[in-house]
LUMRONU-858733 format. One record per residue: residue in one letter; x, y, z of N, C-alpha, C in turn. Coordinates in steps of 0.1 Angstrom, whole numbers, plus 5000, padded with zeros to 4 digits. Atoms other than C-alpha are relative to their C-alpha. Layout:
<sites>
aXYZXYZXYZ
...
</sites>
This chain:
<sites>
m500849865000499950015002501150125000
k499449865002501350334987499550115006
i500749874997500450665005500950124999
a499349855002501551024996499550105006
l500349854994501451365011500250114989
i499749875007500851664990499650135009
a500249884992501251995012500150124990
i500249895007499952314993500250115011
g500249874995500752685001501450074996
d498649935001503352944993500450025014
e499449984984503753015031500949905003
l499250114996505452645031501150024996
l498650005007508052745006500550154998
n499349874998508853125018500550015014
g499549964986509653015053499050065011
r500949924989506753195069499349875009
t500850114995504952855077500849865002
l499550134998506452535091498949894995
e501150115005504852205074500349915009
k500150084990503852005102499149874997
n500750135004501451765086500549884994
g499550125003503851555068500849905011
h499350054988505751505100499249935008
w501150054992502651425120499449844993
l500650135009501351165092500949904997
a499150095005504451005085500149885016
g500050114985504450885126498749965000
f501150065000501050835125499749864993
l500150085008501150595097500949875005
y498950114997504550405108499249955015
e500150074987502850335144498749924996
n501250075004499850185124500649894988
g499650115009502249975102500150024985
i499749975015502650175069500950115000
l498849925003505650365054499250114993
l500349905011504750705040500950004989
n499250025013505650675005501150144995
d499449895007506551034996499350135007
i500649884995505851415007500450104989
t499849855011505751704981499450135006
i500549844994505552074991499850084987
i500049935011504252274964499250135002
r500749894997502952634958498849994993
d501349955006499752774949499850034984
d500049965016499952744911499349914994
e501150095005497152574892500849924991
e499350095009499452434865501249925008
v499450094992501652284893499349915006
l501150074993498952164912499549894992
e500650135008497451944882501349934995
e499050105005500651824873500449895013
t499650084989501451704908498749905004
f501050094998498051574915500049894990
k500050105007498251364883501049885001
k498850124999501651214889499749925015
s500150054989500951134926498649884998
f501150065006497650984913500449864997
e499150095009499550764890500849885012
c499150064995502050654914499849945015
n500650064986500050564947498749975001
d501150064999497350404960499050105006
f500649884996496250684982501050155003
t499449904998496951054979499450095009
i500549924987496551295009500550134997
v499549855005496451684998499650065012
t500149924992496651925026500050144994
g499849865003495752305021499250044986
g500749955011493752504994498649985001
l501550044998490352435010499650115003
g500449884993489752775023499150074990
p500749925007487453045013500450114991
t499149885011490153304993500349954990
l499850025017491053324959501249924996
d499050075001494253134966500049885005
d500150134996492652814977499649954986
k500550055016492552624943500049875001
t500150175001492652254954498749974994
k501550065004488652214950500150014983
s500249975014488852354915500849904989
i499050105010491852154901499749875002
i500250144997490551834917499049964992
g501450035011487351884897500750014986
k499450035013489351974866500549884995
v499350085003491451684867499249875001
f500850114994489251404885498450024998
g501350004997485951514894498950074995
g500949905007484151744869499550125008
p500149874997482752064872499250045016
l500450004985481552214907498650015001
k501650015000477952184916499749995015
e500650014987475852244947499849865005
s500050144992476251954973499050015014
a500950014990473451874994500849965014
k499550084990475551655016501250135005
a499149914991478251955019499350115006
i500949904995475652195027499749965015
e500450084989474551955056501350045010
i498649984992478251955068500450115006
v499649864994478852295069499050095008
s500949934992475652405084500149975013
k499950084987476152145111501350095009
q498849924995479752305120499950155001
y500649844998478652675116499250005013
e500850014990475952575142500749975014
n499250054988478652395166500950125003
y499249884998480652725164499250155004
s501149914999477352935172500350104990
r499949955009477753085139498949964987
q501050055009475353115110500650024985
w499550025012476453005075499350084988
h500549935011475853225043500649954989
r499750065010476053075009501250124993
e499249895008477653424994501249995009
s498649964994480653435022501049884994
n499450105003482053105009499549904990
s500450135006481952814984500349855006
y499850134994482152545008498849894998
h500650065006478852434993500149924985
m500250025017480052384958501149884999
i498750135001481952034953500149964984
p500050055017483051864918499149895002
e501250094999480051644908500649855003
k499550164999482251314911500749995012
v499250014983483751394947499050045009
e500750014988482451344980500550115009
p499549914990482551615007500149905013
i499850054988483951485039500150085013
f500249934986483051605077501250035003
n499149954993485451825092499950015014
p500049974986485651775129500150085008
i499449874994487452065139499650124991
g500449885005486952335113499050024992
l501349965008484552465087499949964988
a499650075013485852355052499749875001
p499950165002484752015043501049964992
g498950075010487351765030499449964989
l500350075012487351594997500349864997
k499550145005487251234986499649994985
f500150035011487651144951500449844997
v499950145001487350744943500149944984
d499950065014488750574910499949855005
s500350104999486950244917500649884990
s499350105005488250044889501350005000
r498650004996491850114897500250025013
e499949994987491250134933500950115006
k499349915000492850464935499250125006
y500849894994491950764960500850115002
i499449874996492551114965499050045013
f500449924984491951295002500350145000
c499449894997491851635004499550085014
a500149984987491951795040500750145003
p499549864998492652145053501349995006
g498750014998496152265057500350025015
v499949974987495652385096500449855006
p499850134995497452095113498849965009
r500750084990494952045142498749974992
e501250045007492052045115500449854990
f499450135009494151795093500249875010
f500150134994494851545122498649975004
g501350084996491351535133499249954988
m500850065011489951485098500649874996
f499550145005492551205089499849915011
e500350094988491951025123498849945002
k501250045001488451025122499349974986
e500550015012487551045085500649894991
i499050055009490450935063500349875002
y499350134996492150655082499049905003
p500950124997489350435091499749944984
f500250045014488650435052501249944995
i498750075005492250335044500249875008
k500250124992492150065072499249904995
s501150095004489049905056500749944985
h499750045015490949875023500749875000
s499350115002491949525010501350015000
n498650005000495649635006500750045014
f499549964987495849735042500949885002
p499250104997498949535054499349895012
n500550104987498349195076501050005008
e499150054987501449165092500250155003
t499949854992502649455114501550044997
l498449915002505849685105500550005012
r499350004988508349615131501250074998
q498749934999511449795141500849955010
v499050014989514449715161500850125000
t499449895001516250015171501349965012
v498950024991519950015183500650155003
r499649854997520950365199501650025007
t498549995001524850435198500350135006
r499749884997526750715214501650034999
g498450005002530250855207500649984991
v499350065014531050715175499450034987
p500749945011530150855141499849894990
e500550095010528650665111501149944993
e499050065007531650615092501149895007
e499150094991533750495122499349865001
i500750104999530850245128500349904989
f500250085011530350095094500949984991
y499150015008533650135077501649975008
r498850024991536150095105500149865012
r500350134988534949895136499349914996
c500850095003532149725118499849974987
p500050025018532949655080499149885000
g500950125002530149425068498650035012
l501350034990527549525097498550044992
w501249985005525249685075499449904989
e500250155008525249385051499349905010
k500550094988524549175081498550045003
l501249964996521649365092499250014988
s500950005011520249395057499249884998
e500550145001519549035058498949995009
f501350014992516749095083498950124996
g501049895006515049415066500750124995
q499649845005515549795057501150045011
v498849954990518749935075499950184998
a499749854999518750305083500850045012
s499249954991521450505102499450165000
l500449865000520150815118500950075011
p499149924993522751065131499150085010
q500549934989521651215166501150125004
i499149904994523151515186501449955004
m498950085000525751285198500249855001
g500250155004525250935184499449984989
i500750075011523750715160499149915003
d500850094996520750555160500049904985
i500250115010520550215138498749955001
l501250055001517350115128499749894990
v500350085011516149795110498749975002
k501650005000512349785099500049854991
f500750105005510349465085498849995005
y501650064997507049325084500149865005
a499750134992506849005109498849995010
n500650074987504348825132500750055013
e499249974987505248865169501049895000
e499150144998507048505168501250054992
e499050025007509048605139500750155005
y499649864996509748975151501249965013
k499150054991511248805184501349954996
k499050075002513348585166501250084992
k499049905006514748885143500850085009
r499449904988515249095174501249945007
d498850064994517348865191501349984991
s499250035009519348775161500850124998
i499449845003520049155153500650025018
s499149984991520949195191501249925002
a498950074998523348925192501050044989
i499049945009525149065162500650135004
m499649854995525249435179500949955012
k499450034987526449275211501449935001
s499050055002529149105194501250094992
c499249945007530649355176500950115006
a499349954994532949625182499550155007
i500949874993530549915192499349975010
a500850044987528949715221499950105010
e500049884989530149955245499150134997
n500549875008528750255225498549995002
i501450015001525150115228499550045012
w500649954987523050295254498549995000
s501350025001519450205245499549914988
w500950095010517449935225498650074998
e501249975001514350155226500050164996
e500249865006512850455209499750115014
g500449924989512350765229501250095001
n498849904999514251115238501049955010
l499250084994517151075258499550095016
e501149974988514851295285499349915005
e501150094996512351065286500849895007
f499350114994514850785295500450065015
v499649954988516050995324498850015007
v501449984992512551075338499749865002
k500550154996511450715334500649895010
e499050054993514650575350500250025013
a500049934987514750815377498949975010
t501350034992511150745386499749875004
a500050124999511650385385500849985016
k498850024988514550415411499750155011
n500649914990512650695431501350115004
l498849894998515650965427499350134993
t500249865001515251325425501350054992
i499049945007517051565402500250134998
a500149855001518251905399501350064991
f499149995008520452115376500650145005
a499449874998522852415379500750054985
e499749995015522952565343500750145000
s499549895003525252845331500150024986
c500050015014526052805295498749944991
t501350085004522852595288499050095000
g500949944998520852855301498449955004
g501250074997517952645312499549914991
l500350105008517952425282499549855006
t500150154993518352105303498749975007
a501450004992515552175326498850024989
n501449985011513152275296500049884996
r500050155004514051935281499249945007
i500650064990513151775314498750025000
t501349964998509851955319499249994989
n500850065012508651845283499549865003
v500550144999508151505295499149995011
s501350024989504951405312500449915011
g499750094988505651265347501250085006
a498649924998508851515350499850035018
s500149924986507551655385500049895011
q499450124989508151305402501350025005
v498550044997511651325399500950155001
f499349895003512651695389499850115009
l500249924990513051955417500350134998
a499849875001514752265406501350004988
s498949945007517252435380500550135005
y499449854997519552715389500850074989
v499349945011520352935360501050115004
t499049874995523553125370500949994991
y499349945011524753265340501350105004
a498849904998526953545359500849945012
n499450084992529653435381499550075015
e500549974985527953655413498849895000
a501050085000524953435405500449875006
k499550144993526953115410500750005014
i499650004989528453245440499050035011
n501249994990525253375457499149905001
a500950085000522853105447500549855001
l499750155001525052785445501350015009
k499249964989527552925472501749944993
v498650025002530652865449500950105006
l499149934993533653005464500550094992
p499449905008535053315450501349984994
k498450045003538653205450500049904990
t500050115014537652905428499950044988
i500149935013536553125400501150094997
e498949915001539453355406501449914996
e498950095000541953075409499949914984
y500250105011540452815381499250074988
g500749975012538053015359498349955001
a501050024999534253015358499949854992
v500550075009534552755329501249885004
s499050064993536652485351499149875006
i500450134991536352125366499650025014
e500349964984536552295403498450104999
t501149935000533852545395498949914998
a501350095003531352285380499749925012
k500350094990532152035409499150085014
e500649944992531252325432498450054999
m501249975003528252435414499049905000
a500750124997526752085412499849965017
a500350024986527152045451499050105005
g500849894996525452375456498649964995
a501550005005522452285434499449885006
r500750134995522051935450499950045018
k500249954988522352095485498850095002
s501249884999519952385479498749934998
a501250085003517352145462499749865005
h500150134991517851855485499649884990
s500150095010518151645454500749885003
d499050105002519751295450501250024994
i499149995009521451385421500150154992
a499849875004522651725406501150004988
i499249965010524251815373500350114996
s499649855001526052155364500750004987
f499449975014527052295333500850154997
t499649885002529452575328501149994988
g499450035012531052635294499950134993
i500049875011531752885263499449934987
a500750045011529252845237500150074987
g499549905010530653135217498950084992
p498550005009531153265191501150055007
g498749944996533253485212500149945017
g499650044985534653445250501249864998
g499050114997537253165242501250024999
s498649974996540953135245500849874994
k499250135004543852895233499949915009
e500450124990543352715267498749945001
k501550034998539852715267498950064988
p500649945012538452755230498549985000
v501450045003534752775221499949884999
g500450135002533052475225500549915016
t499750064984534652385261499050025009
v500850014991532352285287500449935013
a499850084990532852145323498649985005
i500950054994530251925335500149935015
g499850014987529851865372498849895005
w501250074997527851615390500249985020
s499950024984527251565428498749915002
t501150104995525351255445500749965017
k499850034986525451115481501349944999
e498850054997528650905470500950104992
s499049915006530651145449499650134993
n500249885003531251495436501150034992
d498749995006533351525407499550104985
a500749945010533151705372501149954986
k499150045012534851645337499850134988
l499849905010536051885309499749944986
y499950045014534951825273500050114989
h499749895010535452015240499049934989
f500950045012532552005213500650094989
k500049915013532352165176498850054999
g501449935002529452365166500150135000
d500249864996527952695165499150015014
r500649984984526252845195498749915005
e501150074998523052665193500349865000
l499550144998524452325186500849975011
l499350014985526852345213499349995010
k501050024990524052425237499649885002
q500650135002522452125226501149875003
r499250094996525551925229500749985013
f499749994986526452045263498749925009
s501150094991522951935276499949864997
e499950135005523151615258500949945008
a498950054990526451515275499750015015
g500649994987525051645309498849875004
l501450085000521751425303500649875000
f499450155002524151115293500549975016
k499450054987526051135327499149985008
l501050024988522951175345499349874996
l500750165003521350855330500949905007
n499150104996524550685337500350005016
l500049994983524450795375498649955003
i501050094994520950675378500049874997
r499950155002521650345362500849955008
s498750084991524750275386499350035015
s500449984986522550385416499349905003
e500850134994521050125440498550055001
t501250014998517650105442499450085013
n500449944987515950345469499049915007
</sites>
């Protein structure tokens, strides 16, 4: 089964609006055992729309179109669908029923002269919009079993229409996969792609390809290796165990940190919760980024107590009780300062673990001894208080992300090595 998305809108191509529907649709379909075949973003141009609709219709079983259904002159989807597939626009009793109902739901009265929501190509069926006002469209070529669905471009409207109106139709189709799309995930850190596949583990890609489609996805500080295949539960377990055996016997076994999907911060919250451990941060160069990542995780309140954003030296001294002579002698970006920051955060928050960040994200502020990209990450627990100096490359935004990632990896290791309370 091939499904493609066409996203329409000049605003998607001039940087004004971020295209979110494709990202959401790919994830939704994948969770339900289908790989999205193609995503195309096009401008509001009749010739381009016509050509793209025709091409996608020929190459896919289902074409999902987002955008261009509104009441303004740049909304051309309906007329082009009619021109290519569905015939001239005609008044639709079903469309009138849908529109009238939705306007009533929003305590508004619909007037024909204000839009053309009731005008639908004669061979096209209007679709109920669970959230917005404009009806969607469905065109069916029964002889070839090909379909086009048109939905609003507003993400929340598209999500609602796809889940409640479009996906049930796709799921009932005879070509819907009987087997489940499975994935084995191997998450590594500290080793780049070329190091994995060409030096440490030559032939690994070929070995994994015997089980399914292999993908290598770079992350902030590591590589995720994915193997995808269709299988029932028993076949999945056999393949998973075989892949696991291959990975555990290769030269990057020590670099594997997880076999599950999910953000690093999600693992931190989940595993800290399981061990009943509380955490805190002292952030200088990361400016609260790490705390933000943790608090984006549902359930973070069970483990996360506080973060002290002490950007200035005076704040480090006053809020975290870093000794002035430590900063004077070793500098703000140093193992010594990071240790005292972590200890101060842990003491002030009364947490089980605290992680500190003090570094140089640039573009200025570096020196020969401590260039841009230098960060000291400290930690404090009941058993230890220490820090380590790291050197990373990248621009200011990327460096902050890498600093945060390195601190969260250290935190996860501390959680995993802690005794269960």
